[in-house]
C-alpha positions, 0 to 999 in steps of 0.5 A: 499500499502506498501513502502520498501527497501532491500539491497542483504542481508536483508530488510530495512524499510517498510512503510505502506501508508494508502492513495494513493500515490502522488508525494509530499507523496512519497518524504516524504517517502524517506526522512524519510526512504530511507537514514535511511535504507541505515545506518541500512542496512550498505550500503556502499559509491557507492550503488545505488538506483533503483525504476521504472517508476512510474509518482511520481518516475519520477516526476521532484521534485522527481528527483531533490530531489535525485539529491541534495542528491547525490544518484545514480539512476539506470534508468530502461526503461518503462514496464520492472518490470522483472529488478527490485528485489523489484517486486519478492520480493513483489510477494513473501511477496503476496503469504506468505500473502495469505497463512498465512491469517493475521488477523489482521494489527500487524500480516500482519505486523510481515509477511511482516518483516520476 
C-alpha cells in the first residue's frame, strides 16, 4: 500500500506501507510526512488537506491531531472518490506500473516518484 500527497504542481512524499494500515499508523504517517511535504512543496499559508472517509481518516484521534495542528481539512461526502484528486493519480500510477512492469521494489519506487 502507498500513502502519498501532492500539490497542484508536483508530487510530495510517497510512503510504502508494508502492513495493513490502522488509525495509529495513519497518524504516524501524517506526523512524519504531511508537514515536511507541505514545506518541500513550498505550500503557502491556507493550503487545504484532503483525504477520504476511510475509517482511519475519520477516527476521532486523527481528527483531533489534525485540529490541534491547525490543518484545514476539506470534508468529503461519503462514497465520492471522483471528488478526490489523488484517486485519479492512483489510477494513473496503476496504469503506468502495469505498462512498465517493474522487476524490483527499487524500480517500482522510481516509477511511483516520476
